[in-house]
Rosetta silent file (secondary structure, phi, psi, omega in degrees, C-alpha in Angstrom):
SEQUENCE: XXXXXXXXXXXXXXXXXXXXXXXXXXXXXXXXXXXXXXXXXXXXXXXXXXXXXXXXXXXXXXXXXXXXXXXXXXXXXXXXXXXXXXXXXXXXXXXXXXXXXXXXXXXXXXXXXXXXXXXXXXXXXXXXXXXXXXXXXXXXXXXXXXXXXXXXXXXXXXXXXXXXXXXXXXXXXXXXXXXXXXXXXXXXXXXXXXXXXXXXXXXXXXXXXXXXXXXXXXXXXXXXXXXXXXXXXXXXXXXXXXXXXXXXXXXXXXXXXXXXXXXXXXXXXXXXXXXXXXXXXXXXXXXXXXXX
SCORE:     score description
SCORE:     0.000 S_00000001
   1 L     0.000  137.648  179.828   -5.194   17.382   16.190 S_00000001
   2 L   -64.647  138.319 -179.365   -4.535   17.363   19.918 S_00000001
   3 L   -64.014  136.629 -179.205   -3.607   20.770   21.272 S_00000001
   4 L   -99.363  127.499  178.703    0.109   21.150   21.922 S_00000001
   5 L  -112.463   61.724  179.824    1.196   22.806   25.186 S_00000001
   6 L  -116.922  141.995  173.235    4.884   23.168   24.406 S_00000001
   7 L   -90.670  155.771 -177.034    7.083   26.196   24.772 S_00000001
   8 L   -53.528  -31.123 -177.610    9.653   26.959   22.062 S_00000001
   9 L   -85.313  -10.495  179.502   12.497   25.833   24.343 S_00000001
  10 L   -70.294  153.267  174.823   10.850   22.489   25.243 S_00000001
  11 E   -61.502  139.771 -176.761   12.013   19.271   23.516 S_00000001
  12 L   -66.989  149.289  179.353    9.950   18.662   20.368 S_00000001
  13 L   -63.929  -18.538 -174.699    7.164   16.074   20.438 S_00000001
  14 L   -79.293   -8.089  178.108    8.757   14.235   17.487 S_00000001
  15 L    85.112    9.511 -178.787   11.614   12.867   19.582 S_00000001
  16 L   -72.130  -20.449 -176.212   14.360   14.573   17.574 S_00000001
  17 L    88.548   -7.084  179.447   15.841   16.119   20.714 S_00000001
  18 L   -84.473  155.998  176.146   15.701   19.575   19.166 S_00000001
  19 E   -62.176  144.153 -178.246   13.807   22.479   20.801 S_00000001
  20 H   -56.172  -39.083 -178.571   10.165   22.654   19.734 S_00000001
  21 H   -65.399  -23.405  179.521   10.624   26.206   18.439 S_00000001
  22 H   -97.102  -11.565 -170.328   13.347   25.044   16.037 S_00000001
  23 L  -111.238  -77.563 -170.134   11.669   21.807   15.004 S_00000001
  24 L  -118.383   10.008  179.880    7.892   21.453   14.692 S_00000001
  25 H   -64.371  -47.875  179.330    6.308   24.630   16.048 S_00000001
  26 H   -65.944  -34.410  177.349    5.892   26.177   12.582 S_00000001
  27 H   -61.052  -48.384  179.190    4.792   22.792   11.275 S_00000001
  28 H   -64.282  -36.192  178.383    1.990   22.590   13.862 S_00000001
  29 H   -65.576  -36.296  178.672    0.952   26.149   13.072 S_00000001
  30 H   -67.377  -41.832  176.857    0.647   25.259    9.398 S_00000001
  31 H   -62.230  -42.404  179.307   -1.541   22.255   10.212 S_00000001
  32 H   -61.008  -33.147  177.486   -3.689   24.463   12.467 S_00000001
  33 H   -60.183  -45.762  179.884   -4.167   26.831    9.519 S_00000001
  34 H   -68.801  -38.319 -179.393   -5.733   24.040    7.450 S_00000001
  35 H   -63.242  -40.803  179.599   -7.836   22.806   10.353 S_00000001
  36 H   -62.104  -24.491 -179.751   -9.341   26.280   10.886 S_00000001
  37 L   -93.728   13.277  171.267  -10.449   26.200    7.266 S_00000001
  38 L    89.930    6.667 -179.893  -12.408   23.017    7.814 S_00000001
  39 L   -82.592  153.386  173.465   -9.962   20.442    6.441 S_00000001
  40 E   -78.797  126.461 -179.596   -9.361   17.040    8.049 S_00000001
  41 L  -118.848  151.186 -178.501   -5.859   17.053    9.525 S_00000001
  42 L   -77.311  142.375  171.185   -3.806   14.123   10.840 S_00000001
  43 L   -71.944  163.785  178.861   -3.172   13.701   14.568 S_00000001
  44 H   -58.988  -25.731 -178.952    0.426   13.480   15.711 S_00000001
  45 H   -64.420  -16.743  178.112   -0.066    9.721   16.086 S_00000001
  46 H   -99.437   -0.800 -179.392   -0.035    9.460   12.267 S_00000001
  47 L  -104.960  113.149 -172.328    3.123   11.543   11.855 S_00000001
  48 L   -75.843  139.993  176.435    6.165    9.345   12.168 S_00000001
  49 L   -79.489  164.517  177.585    9.186   10.447   14.186 S_00000001
  50 H   -54.446  -40.562  179.390   12.719   10.155   12.763 S_00000001
  51 H   -66.273  -39.449  179.098   13.306    6.974   14.794 S_00000001
  52 H   -67.330  -40.428  178.097   10.048    5.446   13.586 S_00000001
  53 H   -61.105  -41.285  178.058   10.848    6.287    9.975 S_00000001
  54 H   -62.109  -40.217  178.572   14.212    4.555   10.324 S_00000001
  55 H   -66.309  -40.537  178.344   12.473    1.461   11.710 S_00000001
  56 H   -66.473  -39.799  178.816    9.936    1.412    8.881 S_00000001
  57 H   -61.928  -39.159  178.057   12.700    1.823    6.305 S_00000001
  58 H   -64.578  -41.788  175.847   14.522   -1.213    7.730 S_00000001
  59 H   -62.820  -41.996 -177.642   11.332   -3.264    7.487 S_00000001
  60 H   -63.942  -36.165  178.195   10.759   -1.978    3.950 S_00000001
  61 H   -61.537  -40.699  177.746   14.219   -3.093    2.817 S_00000001
  62 H   -67.574  -43.172 -179.304   13.374   -6.641    3.872 S_00000001
  63 H   -57.943  -42.948  178.404    9.946   -6.446    2.239 S_00000001
  64 H   -65.475  -40.846  178.957   11.528   -5.445   -1.073 S_00000001
  65 H   -62.586  -36.204  178.529   14.101   -8.229   -0.790 S_00000001
  66 H   -66.353  -44.092  177.775   11.305  -10.770   -0.275 S_00000001
  67 H   -65.418  -34.090  175.129    9.489   -9.595   -3.403 S_00000001
  68 H   -62.749  -39.061  178.758   12.794   -9.755   -5.287 S_00000001
  69 H   -64.875  -39.746  176.107   13.142  -13.387   -4.198 S_00000001
  70 H   -63.643  -45.168 -178.620    9.656  -14.132   -5.528 S_00000001
  71 H   -59.594  -35.452 -178.843   10.454  -12.362   -8.800 S_00000001
  72 H   -73.873  -20.551 -171.997   13.571  -14.501   -9.253 S_00000001
  73 H  -111.886  -21.988 -171.746   11.693  -17.765   -8.716 S_00000001
  74 L   -65.755  136.859 -177.440    8.149  -17.374  -10.053 S_00000001
  75 L  -160.774  162.452  176.977    7.463  -19.456  -13.159 S_00000001
  76 L   -59.860  135.313  177.430    4.852  -21.332  -15.113 S_00000001
  77 L    96.703  -17.214  178.502    3.870  -24.608  -13.457 S_00000001
  78 L   -79.444  151.153  177.570    4.686  -23.658   -9.873 S_00000001
  79 E   -91.432  156.489 -177.672    1.873  -23.695   -7.348 S_00000001
  80 H   -66.751  -21.865  174.557    1.054  -20.633   -5.292 S_00000001
  81 H   -61.658  -33.447  177.373    1.923  -22.598   -2.137 S_00000001
  82 H   -65.718  -35.178  175.941    5.549  -22.494   -3.348 S_00000001
  83 H   -63.306  -43.347  177.985    5.372  -18.695   -3.416 S_00000001
  84 H   -57.992  -41.238 -179.835    4.168  -18.778    0.183 S_00000001
  85 H   -64.668  -42.727  178.603    7.158  -20.937    1.126 S_00000001
  86 H   -60.439  -45.418 -178.703    9.601  -18.523   -0.536 S_00000001
  87 H   -63.539  -46.738 -178.127    8.078  -15.580    1.300 S_00000001
  88 H   -61.954  -48.242 -175.403    8.054  -17.346    4.669 S_00000001
  89 H   -70.078  -39.838 -179.958   11.629  -18.629    4.427 S_00000001
  90 H   -67.614  -41.164  179.044   13.127  -15.405    3.036 S_00000001
  91 H   -63.835  -48.114 -179.185   11.393  -13.281    5.650 S_00000001
  92 H   -63.320  -37.045 -178.830   12.462  -15.531    8.529 S_00000001
  93 H   -63.875  -22.550  179.809   16.037  -15.706    7.264 S_00000001
  94 L   -99.663   11.431  175.658   16.243  -11.938    7.643 S_00000001
  95 L    76.451   21.565 -177.910   14.930  -11.969   11.202 S_00000001
  96 L  -115.185  179.365 -176.365   11.507  -10.627   10.282 S_00000001
  97 E  -125.276  140.742  174.764    7.892  -11.820   10.498 S_00000001
  98 E   -77.103  112.268 -175.048    5.295  -12.284    7.751 S_00000001
  99 L   -61.672  -36.314 -177.627    2.569   -9.836    8.774 S_00000001
 100 L   -68.937  -26.672 -171.800   -0.351  -11.665    7.092 S_00000001
 101 L   -61.809  116.679 -179.135    0.289  -15.002    8.832 S_00000001
 102 L    69.526    9.865  176.700   -2.517  -15.528   11.384 S_00000001
 103 H   -71.086  113.421 -177.443   -3.634  -11.895   10.977 S_00000001
 104 H    51.029   33.024  177.043   -7.327  -12.024   11.887 S_00000001
 105 H    91.224    0.273  179.295   -7.212  -15.726   11.031 S_00000001
 106 L   -63.873  132.403 -167.440   -5.538  -15.443    7.615 S_00000001
 107 L   -89.941   -4.827 -173.565   -3.822  -18.828    7.120 S_00000001
 108 L  -127.655  176.067 -175.315   -0.788  -17.994    4.959 S_00000001
 109 L   -92.306   -8.644 -174.638    2.279  -15.734    4.828 S_00000001
 110 L  -154.423  161.482  172.749    1.403  -13.906    1.597 S_00000001
 111 E  -107.255  131.723  178.874   -1.534  -13.140   -0.696 S_00000001
 112 E  -125.984  106.769 -172.491   -1.421  -14.521   -4.249 S_00000001
 113 E  -113.541  118.664 -170.204   -4.287  -13.249   -6.392 S_00000001
 114 E  -110.350  130.089  171.692   -4.633  -14.697   -9.886 S_00000001
 115 L    58.631 -102.942 -176.756   -6.597  -13.288  -12.860 S_00000001
 116 L   -87.361    5.309  173.182  -10.097  -12.374  -11.592 S_00000001
 117 E   -83.539  117.267 -176.793   -9.002  -12.462   -7.940 S_00000001
 118 E   -72.629  -45.112 -179.874   -8.771   -8.821   -6.903 S_00000001
 119 E  -166.888  169.363  175.297   -6.895   -9.421   -3.643 S_00000001
 120 L    62.836   29.577  172.059   -6.407  -11.748   -0.657 S_00000001
 121 L   -66.327  133.624 -175.465   -5.950  -14.855   -2.777 S_00000001
 122 E   -94.666  123.107  178.666   -4.855  -17.697   -0.484 S_00000001
 123 L   -56.022  145.006 -177.429   -1.831  -19.738   -1.628 S_00000001
 124 L  -152.254  146.017  175.329   -2.602  -23.402   -2.335 S_00000001
 125 L   -70.949  -14.188 -179.965   -0.815  -26.475   -3.607 S_00000001
 126 L   -86.444  -16.744 -176.880   -3.823  -26.968   -5.890 S_00000001
 127 L   -98.318  102.999  179.152   -3.430  -23.620   -7.679 S_00000001
 128 E  -100.837  138.421  179.562   -0.733  -23.925  -10.341 S_00000001
 129 L   -76.539  133.826 -178.908    0.317  -20.970  -12.427 S_00000001
 130 L  -123.441  160.692  179.152   -0.236  -21.465  -16.130 S_00000001
 131 L   -56.292  132.972 -178.534    0.787  -19.553  -19.233 S_00000001
 132 L   100.884  -15.487  179.608   -1.413  -16.485  -19.658 S_00000001
 133 L   -71.121  146.741  164.683   -2.024  -15.924  -15.948 S_00000001
 134 E  -115.969  135.101 -173.597   -1.504  -12.569  -14.299 S_00000001
 135 E  -136.719  134.411  174.024   -0.822  -12.789  -10.573 S_00000001
 136 E   -98.505  128.691  176.081   -0.460  -10.264   -7.787 S_00000001
 137 E  -113.828  115.790 -173.111    1.909  -11.173   -4.946 S_00000001
 138 E  -110.566  110.997 -175.481    1.286   -9.027   -1.861 S_00000001
 139 E  -110.411  133.765  177.453    4.042   -9.119    0.782 S_00000001
 140 E  -133.568  136.020 -170.042    3.854   -7.477    4.216 S_00000001
 141 E  -128.830  140.789  170.158    6.674   -7.548    6.751 S_00000001
 142 E  -113.930  125.808  177.458    7.148   -6.881   10.469 S_00000001
 143 E  -136.683  119.247 -176.857   10.703   -6.124   11.579 S_00000001
 144 L    52.736   35.511  176.661   11.461   -4.981   15.123 S_00000001
 145 L    86.537   -0.674 -178.929    7.795   -4.074   15.450 S_00000001
 146 E  -106.595  142.580 -173.469    7.635   -1.939   12.299 S_00000001
 147 E  -106.467  147.466  171.019    5.423   -2.751    9.303 S_00000001
 148 E  -144.320  161.766 -167.816    5.892   -2.423    5.553 S_00000001
 149 E  -159.538  128.826  176.517    3.683   -3.528    2.660 S_00000001
 150 E  -160.041  157.604  175.355    3.982   -3.805   -1.140 S_00000001
 151 E  -142.484  155.989  177.341    2.798   -5.930   -4.034 S_00000001
 152 E  -132.150  154.645  172.190    3.814   -6.617   -7.613 S_00000001
 153 E   -96.328  142.500  175.068    2.140   -8.082  -10.664 S_00000001
 154 E  -126.856  138.408  178.848    3.711  -10.975  -12.533 S_00000001
 155 E  -108.453  123.535 -172.019    2.806  -12.134  -16.037 S_00000001
 156 L   -99.586  122.925  175.302    3.221  -15.860  -16.578 S_00000001
 157 L    61.514 -137.063 -178.238    4.269  -17.232  -19.965 S_00000001
 158 L   -88.777  102.948 -177.387    2.376  -15.944  -22.990 S_00000001
 159 L   -97.153  139.706  179.347   -0.020  -13.295  -21.703 S_00000001
 160 L   -61.421  154.563  179.921   -2.718  -11.821  -23.929 S_00000001
 161 H   -59.600  -38.795 -178.055   -2.259   -8.259  -25.146 S_00000001
 162 H   -70.133  -34.609  176.408   -5.322   -7.095  -23.195 S_00000001
 163 H   -71.878  -38.854  177.638   -4.073   -8.620  -19.949 S_00000001
 164 H   -62.305  -42.105  179.100   -0.601   -7.187  -20.498 S_00000001
 165 H   -63.938  -41.313  178.012   -2.092   -3.765  -21.076 S_00000001
 166 H   -58.147  -45.984 -179.534   -4.162   -4.059  -17.892 S_00000001
 167 H   -62.798  -44.942 -176.924   -1.036   -4.854  -15.861 S_00000001
 168 H   -69.490  -41.206 -179.045    0.973   -2.029  -17.419 S_00000001
 169 H   -72.290  -29.374  174.465   -1.746    0.600  -17.155 S_00000001
 170 H   -65.721  -37.048  174.937   -2.413   -0.360  -13.533 S_00000001
 171 H   -62.547  -39.047  177.870    1.256    0.343  -12.841 S_00000001
 172 H   -66.677  -36.231  174.102    0.775    3.746  -14.445 S_00000001
 173 H   -58.554  -44.432  177.802   -2.248    4.308  -12.174 S_00000001
 174 H   -59.190  -48.553 -177.892    0.023    3.599   -9.203 S_00000001
 175 H   -59.534  -41.389 -179.471    2.679    6.003  -10.484 S_00000001
 176 H   -70.178  -36.310  176.561    0.120    8.774  -10.978 S_00000001
 177 H   -63.734  -43.701  179.059   -1.386    8.193   -7.561 S_00000001
 178 H   -64.975  -42.521  179.829    2.011    8.425   -5.893 S_00000001
 179 H   -59.625  -28.673  179.545    2.925   11.557   -7.872 S_00000001
 180 L   -80.850  -10.553 -175.530   -0.241   13.190   -6.491 S_00000001
 181 L   -84.752   66.320 -177.308    0.733   12.400   -2.891 S_00000001
 182 L   -96.290  145.103  176.756    2.420   15.744   -2.255 S_00000001
 183 L   -57.769  138.188  178.585    2.895   17.338    1.137 S_00000001
 184 L    71.170   15.776  166.518    0.177   19.880    2.001 S_00000001
 185 L  -105.041 -157.250 -170.013   -2.141   18.372   -0.614 S_00000001
 186 E  -134.844  154.439  178.754   -4.929   15.887    0.179 S_00000001
 187 H   -56.617  -37.094  179.259   -5.671   12.156    0.174 S_00000001
 188 H   -59.733  -24.913  177.750   -8.449   12.821   -2.335 S_00000001
 189 H   -64.136  -34.565  179.303   -5.833   13.990   -4.832 S_00000001
 190 H   -64.577  -50.829 -179.774   -4.456   10.436   -4.950 S_00000001
 191 H   -61.910  -39.788 -179.853   -7.830    8.924   -5.754 S_00000001
 192 H   -61.872  -41.461 -179.261   -8.613   11.610   -8.315 S_00000001
 193 H   -66.241  -43.090  179.887   -5.358   10.922  -10.183 S_00000001
 194 H   -66.614  -50.340 -176.268   -5.892    7.162  -10.214 S_00000001
 195 H   -60.565  -45.143 -178.561   -9.557    7.290  -11.156 S_00000001
 196 H   -58.660  -45.980 -177.579   -9.067    9.793  -13.951 S_00000001
 197 H   -72.114  -44.456 -178.565   -6.344    7.753  -15.626 S_00000001
 198 H   -58.494  -45.905 -177.258   -7.952    4.331  -15.115 S_00000001
 199 H   -70.827  -27.967  175.528  -11.268    5.445  -16.544 S_00000001
 200 H   -67.889  -22.519  177.579   -9.544    7.120  -19.500 S_00000001
 201 L   -88.350   -4.151 -178.873   -8.157    3.660  -20.300 S_00000001
 202 L    88.821   14.671 -178.977  -11.648    2.125  -20.191 S_00000001
 203 L  -103.518  171.500  174.827  -11.107    0.410  -16.838 S_00000001
 204 E  -120.039  158.456 -175.817  -12.929    0.604  -13.505 S_00000001
 205 E  -113.388  130.315  176.704  -11.532    1.158  -10.013 S_00000001
 206 L   -66.746  132.606 -175.568  -12.388   -0.985   -6.996 S_00000001
 207 L  -102.427  -30.421 -173.811  -13.962    1.213   -4.345 S_00000001
 208 L   -71.320  -22.096 -176.974  -14.433   -1.049   -1.320 S_00000001
 209 L  -123.314  155.240 -178.969  -10.693   -1.567   -0.807 S_00000001
 210 L  -167.718 -168.477  177.205   -7.773    0.844   -0.887 S_00000001
 211 E   -78.520 -179.536 -172.356   -4.501    1.950    0.573 S_00000001
 212 E  -165.547  158.038  169.625   -3.911    2.731    4.235 S_00000001
 213 E   -61.691  149.670 -178.327   -1.561    4.134    6.784 S_00000001
 214 L  -155.233  160.375  176.543    1.166    1.679    7.758 S_00000001
 215 L   134.614  -61.555  176.947    4.321    1.497    9.833 S_00000001
 216 L   -92.269  -31.027  173.757    3.364    1.265   13.489 S_00000001
 217 L  -122.681  162.626  175.062    0.287   -0.810   12.688 S_00000001
 218 L   -65.591  -46.892  179.418   -0.498   -3.112    9.781 S_00000001
 219 L  -130.778  123.551 -176.434   -3.521   -0.964    8.868 S_00000001
 220 E  -138.158  172.810  171.872   -3.903    2.587   10.099 S_00000001
 221 E   -72.421  154.535    0.003   -5.538    5.836    9.048 S_00000001
 222 E   -87.572  158.206  167.496   -5.939    7.354    6.579 S_00000001
 223 E   -73.954  129.472 -177.158   -7.915    5.124    4.229 S_00000001
 224 E  -106.339   93.354  177.332   -6.528    5.861    0.769 S_00000001
 225 L   -72.339  147.778  178.157   -9.350    5.524   -1.737 S_00000001
 226 L  -101.557   15.329  164.290   -8.379    5.191   -5.389 S_00000001
 227 L  -128.095  151.652  179.414  -11.384    7.197   -6.479 S_00000001
 228 L   165.916 -174.688  179.002  -11.973   10.728   -5.312 S_00000001
 229 L  -122.387  144.024  178.043  -11.924   14.464   -5.811 S_00000001
 230 L   -61.526  151.038  175.859   -8.992   16.816   -5.508 S_00000001
 231 L    65.667   25.028  175.440   -8.699   18.950   -2.368 S_00000001
 232 L  -126.100  165.510  179.429  -10.781   16.522   -0.300 S_00000001
 233 L    82.871 -174.037 -176.039   -9.948   14.035    2.426 S_00000001
 234 E   -66.022  143.549  173.755   -7.195   14.190    5.018 S_00000001
 235 E   -65.052  135.788  175.892   -4.348   16.660    4.653 S_00000001
 236 L   -93.457  122.349 -178.970   -1.057   15.008    3.662 S_00000001
 237 L  -126.657  152.961  179.411    1.825   16.208    5.818 S_00000001
 238 L   -54.986  136.926 -179.335    5.507   15.270    5.958 S_00000001
 239 L   103.126  -13.213  176.338    6.124   12.218    8.108 S_00000001
 240 L   -77.763  141.410  178.136    2.975   10.322    7.144 S_00000001
 241 E  -123.654  131.240 -176.001    3.549    6.774    5.822 S_00000001
 242 E  -155.169  166.537  173.411    0.925    4.989    3.745 S_00000001
 243 E  -100.746  147.250  166.463    0.325    2.559    0.931 S_00000001
 244 E  -118.244  123.724 -170.141   -0.960    3.397   -2.521 S_00000001
 245 L  -151.159   65.545 -177.051   -2.367    0.229   -4.092 S_00000001
 246 L   -61.143  135.838  174.483   -4.915    0.719   -6.883 S_00000001
 247 E  -110.157  112.549 -170.068   -7.002   -2.317   -7.823 S_00000001
 248 E  -115.447  127.372 -176.752   -8.056   -1.882  -11.429 S_00000001
 249 E  -104.154  140.721  175.343  -10.640   -4.079  -13.172 S_00000001
 250 L   -68.604  -32.616  179.535  -10.890   -4.771  -16.879 S_00000001
 251 L  -103.631 -132.243 -179.123  -14.664   -4.956  -16.520 S_00000001
 252 L   -76.888  167.052 -176.270  -16.980   -3.478  -13.912 S_00000001
 253 L   -82.191  -14.618 -174.265  -15.982   -2.209  -10.492 S_00000001
 254 L   -67.873  141.800  179.760  -18.206   -4.570   -8.507 S_00000001
 255 E  -132.069  165.527  177.030  -16.509   -7.227   -6.378 S_00000001
 256 E  -146.464  152.917 -178.306  -17.571  -10.111   -4.171 S_00000001
 257 E   -94.872  144.939  173.717  -16.002  -12.142   -1.371 S_00000001
 258 L   -61.990  118.199 -175.318  -15.404  -15.874   -1.443 S_00000001
 259 L   -75.494  -11.671 -179.664  -18.181  -17.209    0.794 S_00000001
 260 L   -92.126  -47.868 -177.735  -16.165  -20.300    1.715 S_00000001
 261 L   -94.463  -14.064  176.148  -12.787  -18.908    2.775 S_00000001
 262 L    70.224   13.577 -177.703  -14.030  -15.450    3.812 S_00000001
 263 L  -127.349  -53.764 -169.685  -10.954  -13.724    2.388 S_00000001
 264 L   -67.114  132.054  178.267  -10.528  -13.789   -1.367 S_00000001
 265 E  -105.552  129.550 -179.845  -12.135  -10.925   -3.292 S_00000001
 266 E  -115.175  157.864  166.801  -13.181  -11.548   -6.912 S_00000001
 267 E   -70.266  138.687 -177.189  -14.460   -9.351   -9.694 S_00000001
 268 L   -67.801  -30.960 -178.578  -18.200   -9.911   -9.861 S_00000001
 269 L   -91.064    1.395  176.990  -18.186  -10.237  -13.654 S_00000001
 270 L    79.250    3.874 -179.728  -15.236  -12.667  -13.700 S_00000001
 271 L   -84.355  159.800 -174.117  -12.987  -10.350  -15.718 S_00000001
 272 L   -65.529  155.841  176.408   -9.317   -9.849  -14.782 S_00000001
 273 E  -134.659  150.012  177.565   -8.071   -7.420  -12.153 S_00000001
 274 E  -133.917  156.301 -179.738   -4.592   -6.037  -11.482 S_00000001
 275 E  -152.827  136.874  167.250   -2.943   -4.297   -8.539 S_00000001
 276 L  -124.783  149.948 -177.697    0.406   -2.739   -7.720 S_00000001
 277 E  -143.566  131.742  170.261    1.311   -1.429   -4.263 S_00000001
 278 E  -123.913  151.418  165.908    4.081    0.704   -2.820 S_00000001
 279 E   -95.674  132.045 -178.106    4.592    2.052    0.700 S_00000001
 280 E  -125.831  154.443  173.072    5.457    5.752    0.583 S_00000001
 281 E  -111.741  128.456  175.986    6.690    8.420    2.988 S_00000001
 282 L   -79.481  126.080  177.411    5.354   11.954    2.561 S_00000001
 283 L  -130.892  164.934  177.424    8.204   14.486    2.556 S_00000001
 284 L   -62.576  -27.269 -177.457    8.519   18.185    1.759 S_00000001
 285 L   -88.617   -2.515 -178.761   10.474   17.221   -1.358 S_00000001
 286 L   123.915  169.711 -178.151    7.788   14.819   -2.605 S_00000001
 287 L   -67.776  136.082  177.923    6.676   11.245   -1.916 S_00000001
 288 E  -109.068  124.967  178.618    9.485    8.791   -1.170 S_00000001
 289 E   -79.360  124.496 -178.637    8.949    5.134   -2.101 S_00000001
 290 E   -95.998  -42.561  176.742   10.031    2.894    0.782 S_00000001
 291 E  -144.187  146.774 -170.334    9.136   -0.555   -0.588 S_00000001
 292 L  -145.870    0.000    0.000    7.958   -1.630   -4.007 S_00000001
C-alpha cells in the first residue's frame, strides 16, 4: 500500500469530506499491521469510495434487472441469440452498456454457456435450448462508467437429477464462498470454502478461471480463485468490490478453449459444468450482495 502523508485534520483520501483522523486513519493503521506481518494488502486503488460504491450499486441494479428479464423469457426451443437480444435491448433501454460487447473482440452482449461449456459461450441462432439443458447466462453492465457482473443458471425442461444436483450444489458453493468473504479475512478463505464443499459433493473446481475485482474496471485485482487455503492471499478490507463465481465440473477439473472462436471454454472430458456469480461489497458487517 502506498504510504499516506495525511495529517488527522486533512480531508480523507476516500473522498467522504471528513477529516482523515475521523475517517480512515485507524483503517490504514490496521492494514499496515497486516502488511508488517507479511500479508498481501490491497492498495487504495482497490478500495472503493462512497461515491464509487453508489455508482457500482446503480450499475448492479440494472444488471440484476437484465438477468430478471432473461429469467422471465428463457424457454425450451429458443436460440441463445434471442437471449443476447433480450440482454442488449434491456440494457440499452435503461441507459446502460453491455460490457462484453466488443470487449477484446468478443462479438456478443452476453455469454451463454450450455452443458459442458464452462464459460464464454457465444450466443448463436444455431444453438437452440432443448429439454434437459443447463445454461449459464453471464451478464455484465456498464452504467455511467461503473461495472457490475453476475450470472445465473437456468434448467430447461426436464433436467436429469444429476444435472439438477450439480446446479443446486454449485449455488451452495457460491453461498459458502460469499459467506467466507469477511472483512479482515483473506481471499484464500473464499477458495477454501468453495473447494472443500465442491469436493465433498464429488465435484471438481475449475482452477484457470475465477472471480475478480470489479467496479471501476471490468476485471481488476484481486483474482478470486475458487480453490485455496485459509489465511492466504490478499487481505479483504471494507470497500473492496469483487465477484465470486465458482465454476464446478461434474467430472474432472481440466478445461480447454475452443480453437475456432478463441473464447468458449469446455470441460475436457465433455461432462457438464455449472456456474453462479454474484458481485459483492466487503463491509464490516459482512459481505453485501450487489447483483445476483
